[in-house]
DSSP file (Angstrom, degrees, kcal/mol; ACC not computed):
  #  RESIDUE AA STRUCTURE BP1 BP2  ACC     N-H-->O    O-->H-N    N-H-->O    O-->H-N    TCO  KAPPA ALPHA  PHI   PSI    X-CA   Y-CA   Z-CA
    1    1 A K     >        0   0    0      0, 0.0     4,-1.9     0, 0.0     5,-0.1   0.000 360.0 360.0 360.0 -38.0   95.3  116.2  112.3
    2    2 A R  H  >  +     0   0    0      2,-0.2     4,-2.5     1,-0.2     5,-0.2   0.896 360.0  53.3 -66.6 -40.5   98.9  117.2  112.7
    3    3 A A  H  > S+     0   0    0      1,-0.2     4,-2.2     2,-0.2    -1,-0.2   0.903 109.1  48.3 -59.4 -43.0   99.1  115.3  116.0
    4    4 A K  H  > S+     0   0    0      2,-0.2     4,-2.3     1,-0.2    -1,-0.2   0.865 109.5  53.1 -67.4 -36.0   97.9  112.1  114.3
    5    5 A E  H  X S+     0   0    0     -4,-1.9     4,-2.4     2,-0.2    -2,-0.2   0.936 110.3  47.5 -65.4 -44.7  100.4  112.6  111.5
    6    6 A Q  H  X S+     0   0    0     -4,-2.5     4,-1.4     1,-0.2    -2,-0.2   0.874 108.9  53.4 -63.4 -36.5  103.2  112.9  114.0
    7    7 A E  H  X S+     0   0    0     -4,-2.2     4,-0.9     2,-0.2     3,-0.2   0.916 109.2  50.0 -62.8 -41.6  101.9  109.8  115.8
    8    8 A F  H >< S+     0   0    0     -4,-2.3     3,-0.9     1,-0.2    -2,-0.2   0.933 108.2  52.4 -57.4 -47.8  102.0  107.9  112.5
    9    9 A L  H 3< S+     0   0    0     -4,-2.4    -1,-0.2     1,-0.3    -2,-0.2   0.766 115.6  40.5 -65.2 -27.0  105.6  109.1  111.8
   10   10 A R  H 3< S+     0   0    0     -4,-1.4    -1,-0.3    -3,-0.2    -2,-0.2   0.512  85.9 131.5 -94.9  -7.8  106.8  107.8  115.3
   11   11 A L    <<  +     0   0    0     -3,-0.9     2,-0.3    -4,-0.9    -3,-0.1  -0.232  27.9 170.0 -58.9 129.3  104.7  104.6  115.1
   12   12 A K        -     0   0    0      1,-0.1    38,-0.2     0, 0.0     4,-0.1  -0.933  41.5-120.7-132.6 152.9  106.7  101.5  116.0
   13   13 A Q    >   +     0   0    0     36,-3.7     3,-2.7    -2,-0.3    37,-0.1   0.899  52.4 155.3 -62.9 -41.8  105.4   97.9  116.6
   14   14 A G  T 3  S-     0   0    0     35,-0.4    -1,-0.2     1,-0.3    37,-0.1  -0.271  76.8 -14.6  50.7-122.1  106.8   97.7  120.2
   15   15 A Q  T 3  S+     0   0    0     -3,-0.1    -1,-0.3     2,-0.0    -2,-0.1   0.391 110.1 111.0 -95.8   3.6  104.8   95.2  122.1
   16   16 A M  S <  S-     0   0    0     -3,-2.7     2,-0.1    -4,-0.1    -3,-0.0  -0.397  72.7-113.4 -72.9 154.5  101.9   95.1  119.6
   17   17 A S     >  -     0   0    0      1,-0.1     4,-2.9    -2,-0.1     5,-0.2  -0.384  34.1-104.5 -74.1 165.6  101.3   92.0  117.6
   18   18 A V  H  > S+     0   0    0      1,-0.2     4,-2.9     2,-0.2     5,-0.2   0.895 124.7  52.4 -58.9 -40.3  101.8   92.4  113.8
   19   19 A M  H  > S+     0   0    0      2,-0.2     4,-2.0     1,-0.2    -1,-0.2   0.922 111.5  45.3 -62.7 -45.3   98.0   92.4  113.4
   20   20 A E  H  > S+     0   0    0      2,-0.2     4,-2.3     1,-0.2    -2,-0.2   0.892 113.9  49.2 -65.5 -42.0   97.7   95.2  116.0
   21   21 A Y  H  X S+     0   0    0     -4,-2.9     4,-3.0     1,-0.2    -2,-0.2   0.914 110.7  49.5 -65.8 -42.9  100.5   97.2  114.5
   22   22 A A  H  X S+     0   0    0     -4,-2.9     4,-2.7     2,-0.2     5,-0.2   0.900 110.4  51.1 -62.9 -39.7   99.1   96.9  111.0
   23   23 A A  H  X S+     0   0    0     -4,-2.0     4,-2.4     2,-0.2    -2,-0.2   0.938 113.7  43.9 -63.5 -45.3   95.7   98.1  112.2
   24   24 A K  H  X S+     0   0    0     -4,-2.3     4,-2.7     2,-0.2     5,-0.3   0.923 112.9  52.4 -66.0 -43.5   97.2  101.1  113.9
   25   25 A F  H  X S+     0   0    0     -4,-3.0     4,-2.3     1,-0.2    -2,-0.2   0.919 112.1  45.9 -55.6 -46.8   99.5  101.8  110.9
   26   26 A N  H  X S+     0   0    0     -4,-2.7     4,-0.7     2,-0.2    -1,-0.2   0.898 113.1  50.2 -66.7 -42.1   96.4  101.7  108.6
   27   27 A E  H  < S+     0   0    0     -4,-2.4     3,-0.4    -5,-0.2    -2,-0.2   0.931 118.4  36.6 -60.2 -47.7   94.4  103.9  110.9
   28   28 A L  H >< S+     0   0    0     -4,-2.7     3,-2.3     1,-0.2     4,-0.3   0.745 100.1  76.7 -82.8 -23.4   97.1  106.6  111.2
   29   29 A S  H >< S+     0   0    0     -4,-2.3     3,-1.8     1,-0.3    -1,-0.2   0.806  82.9  67.7 -60.8 -26.9   98.4  106.4  107.6
   30   30 A R  T 3< S+     0   0    0     -4,-0.7    -1,-0.3    -3,-0.4    -2,-0.1   0.707  95.2  56.9 -65.1 -15.1   95.5  108.4  106.4
   31   31 A F  T <  S+     0   0    0     -3,-2.3    -1,-0.3     1,-0.2    -2,-0.2   0.532 111.2  42.4 -88.7  -8.5   96.8  111.3  108.3
   32   32 A A    X>  +     0   0    0     -3,-1.8     3,-1.4    -4,-0.3     4,-0.5  -0.483  64.6 159.1-133.8  64.1  100.1  111.2  106.5
   33   33 A P  G >4 S+     0   0    0      0, 0.0     3,-0.6     0, 0.0    -1,-0.1   0.762  73.2  60.0 -61.9 -27.2   99.2  110.6  102.8
   34   34 A N  G >4 S+     0   0    0      1,-0.2     3,-0.6     2,-0.2     4,-0.1   0.747 101.2  55.3 -72.1 -22.4  102.5  111.9  101.6
   35   35 A Q  G <4 S+     0   0    0     -3,-1.4    -1,-0.2     1,-0.2    10,-0.2   0.642 118.9  31.7 -83.3 -13.5  104.4  109.3  103.6
   36   36 A V  G << S+     0   0    0     -3,-0.6    -1,-0.2    -4,-0.5    -2,-0.2  -0.196  75.1 130.9-132.5  39.8  102.4  106.4  101.9
   37   37 A A  S <  S+     0   0    0     -3,-0.6     2,-0.3    -5,-0.1    -2,-0.1   0.748  74.7  34.1 -69.3 -24.8  101.8  107.9   98.5
   38   38 A T  S  > S-     0   0    0     -4,-0.1     4,-2.3    -3,-0.1     5,-0.2  -0.876  84.5-115.9-125.3 159.7  103.1  104.7   96.8
   39   39 A E  H  > S+     0   0    0     -2,-0.3     4,-2.6     1,-0.2     5,-0.2   0.907 118.7  53.3 -59.3 -39.4  102.9  101.0   97.7
   40   40 A E  H  > S+     0   0    0      2,-0.2     4,-2.5     1,-0.2    -1,-0.2   0.917 109.2  46.7 -61.5 -47.4  106.7  101.0   98.0
   41   41 A M  H  > S+     0   0    0      2,-0.2     4,-2.6     1,-0.2     5,-0.2   0.901 113.5  49.8 -62.0 -42.3  106.7  104.0  100.4
   42   42 A K  H  X S+     0   0    0     -4,-2.3     4,-2.5     2,-0.2    -2,-0.2   0.916 112.0  46.5 -64.0 -45.1  104.0  102.3  102.5
   43   43 A M  H  X S+     0   0    0     -4,-2.6     4,-2.8     2,-0.2    -2,-0.2   0.917 112.6  50.3 -65.4 -42.5  105.8   99.0  102.7
   44   44 A D  H  X S+     0   0    0     -4,-2.5     4,-2.3    -5,-0.2    -2,-0.2   0.934 111.9  47.6 -63.1 -45.2  109.1  100.7  103.6
   45   45 A H  H  X S+     0   0    0     -4,-2.6     4,-1.1   -10,-0.2    -1,-0.2   0.936 113.4  47.8 -58.5 -48.7  107.4  102.7  106.4
   46   46 A F  H >< S+     0   0    0     -4,-2.5     3,-0.8     1,-0.2     4,-0.5   0.937 111.7  50.2 -62.1 -47.6  105.7   99.7  107.8
   47   47 A E  H >< S+     0   0    0     -4,-2.8     3,-1.4     1,-0.2    -1,-0.2   0.896 105.2  57.3 -58.4 -42.1  108.9   97.6  107.7
   48   48 A Q  H 3< S+     0   0    0     -4,-2.3    -1,-0.2     1,-0.3    -2,-0.2   0.784 105.2  51.8 -62.2 -26.9  110.8  100.3  109.5
   49   49 A G  T << S+     0   0    0     -4,-1.1   -36,-3.7    -3,-0.8   -35,-0.4   0.518  87.9 103.4 -88.4  -5.0  108.4  100.2  112.3
   50   50 A L  S <  S-     0   0    0     -3,-1.4     2,-0.1    -4,-0.5    -3,-0.0  -0.378  83.0 -95.0 -76.0 156.8  108.6   96.4  112.9
   51   51 A R     >  -     0   0    0    -37,-0.1     4,-2.7     1,-0.1     3,-0.4  -0.356  42.5-103.6 -67.2 153.4  110.6   94.9  115.7
   52   52 A G  H  > S+     0   0    0      1,-0.2     4,-2.7     2,-0.2     5,-0.2   0.874 116.9  48.6 -49.6 -53.2  114.2   93.8  114.8
   53   53 A P  H  > S+     0   0    0      0, 0.0     4,-1.5     0, 0.0    -1,-0.2   0.895 115.5  44.6 -60.6 -38.4  113.6   90.0  114.6
   54   54 A I  H  > S+     0   0    0     -3,-0.4     4,-1.4     2,-0.2    -2,-0.2   0.898 112.6  51.7 -70.7 -41.7  110.6   90.4  112.4
   55   55 A K  H  X S+     0   0    0     -4,-2.7     4,-0.8     1,-0.2     3,-0.3   0.913 111.0  47.7 -59.5 -44.0  112.3   93.0  110.3
   56   56 A R  H  < S+     0   0    0     -4,-2.7     3,-0.4     1,-0.2    -1,-0.2   0.848 105.2  60.4 -67.2 -32.9  115.3   90.7  109.8
   57   57 A M  H  < S+     0   0    0     -4,-1.5    -1,-0.2     1,-0.2    -2,-0.2   0.847 111.8  38.4 -64.6 -34.6  112.9   87.8  108.9
   58   58 A I  H >< S+     0   0    0     -4,-1.4     3,-2.1    -3,-0.3    -1,-0.2   0.523  86.5 121.2 -95.5  -7.4  111.5   89.7  105.9
   59   59 A A  T 3< S+     0   0    0     -4,-0.8     3,-0.1    -3,-0.4    -3,-0.0  -0.316  78.7  20.2 -57.0 135.8  114.8   91.3  104.8
   60   60 A G  T 3  S+     0   0    0      1,-0.3    -1,-0.3     0, 0.0     2,-0.2   0.237  94.0 122.5  86.9 -14.3  115.6   90.2  101.2
   61   61 A H    <   -     0   0    0     -3,-2.1     2,-0.6     1,-0.0    -1,-0.3  -0.557  54.7-143.0 -78.0 146.6  112.1   89.3  100.4
   62   62 A V        -     0   0    0     -2,-0.2     2,-0.4    -3,-0.1    -3,-0.0  -0.945  19.0-170.0-111.8 121.2  110.5   91.0   97.4
   63   63 A F        -     0   0    0     -2,-0.6     3,-0.1     1,-0.1   -20,-0.1  -0.876  23.9-147.2-113.1 144.9  106.8   91.8   97.9
   64   64 A T  S    S-     0   0    0     -2,-0.4     2,-0.3     1,-0.2    -1,-0.1   0.662  78.9  -9.7 -80.3 -18.5  104.4   93.1   95.2
   65   65 A G  S  > S-     0   0    0      1,-0.1     4,-2.0   -26,-0.1    -1,-0.2  -0.991  73.4 -90.7-171.1 169.3  102.4   95.1   97.7
   66   66 A F  H  > S+     0   0    0     -2,-0.3     4,-3.0     1,-0.2     5,-0.2   0.904 118.9  55.4 -58.2 -45.2  101.6   96.0  101.3
   67   67 A Q  H  > S+     0   0    0      1,-0.2     4,-2.7     2,-0.2    -1,-0.2   0.919 108.5  47.4 -58.2 -45.5   98.9   93.4  101.7
   68   68 A E  H  > S+     0   0    0      1,-0.2     4,-1.8     2,-0.2    -1,-0.2   0.901 112.4  50.9 -63.8 -39.2  101.3   90.6  100.6
   69   69 A M  H  X S+     0   0    0     -4,-2.0     4,-1.0     1,-0.2    -2,-0.2   0.930 112.0  46.1 -63.5 -43.2  103.9   91.9  103.0
   70   70 A Y  H >X S+     0   0    0     -4,-3.0     4,-0.9     1,-0.2     3,-0.7   0.915 109.9  53.5 -65.2 -42.0  101.5   92.0  105.8
   71   71 A Q  H >< S+     0   0    0     -4,-2.7     3,-0.5     1,-0.3     4,-0.4   0.840 102.5  58.5 -63.9 -32.3  100.1   88.5  105.1
   72   72 A E  H >< S+     0   0    0     -4,-1.8     3,-0.8     1,-0.2    -1,-0.3   0.833 100.7  57.2 -66.2 -30.8  103.7   87.1  105.2
   73   73 A Q  H << S+     0   0    0     -4,-1.0    -1,-0.2    -3,-0.7    -2,-0.2   0.764 101.4  57.3 -71.5 -24.7  104.0   88.4  108.8
   74   74 A L  T <<        0   0    0     -4,-0.9    -1,-0.2    -3,-0.5    -2,-0.2   0.559 360.0 360.0 -82.3  -6.4  101.0   86.4  109.9
   75   75 A K    <         0   0    0     -3,-0.8    -1,-0.2    -4,-0.4    -2,-0.1   0.486 360.0 360.0 -77.9 360.0  102.4   83.1  108.8
């Protein structure tokens, strides 16, 4: 369990698509509940792992929740 938590903490999008990254993020986030205790924390952690160009694209946007943020990446 600790190894999965560490994997989550180090998770970055890298060469994954946004959809693949989100799936891995959701899979591993259950091993680090303190890191995603609120929607804001979850969105922040997800955004930090995104590649630079994608991260810049969503900068300044205000999202009401993780699902909305994720859906915006698929457009």
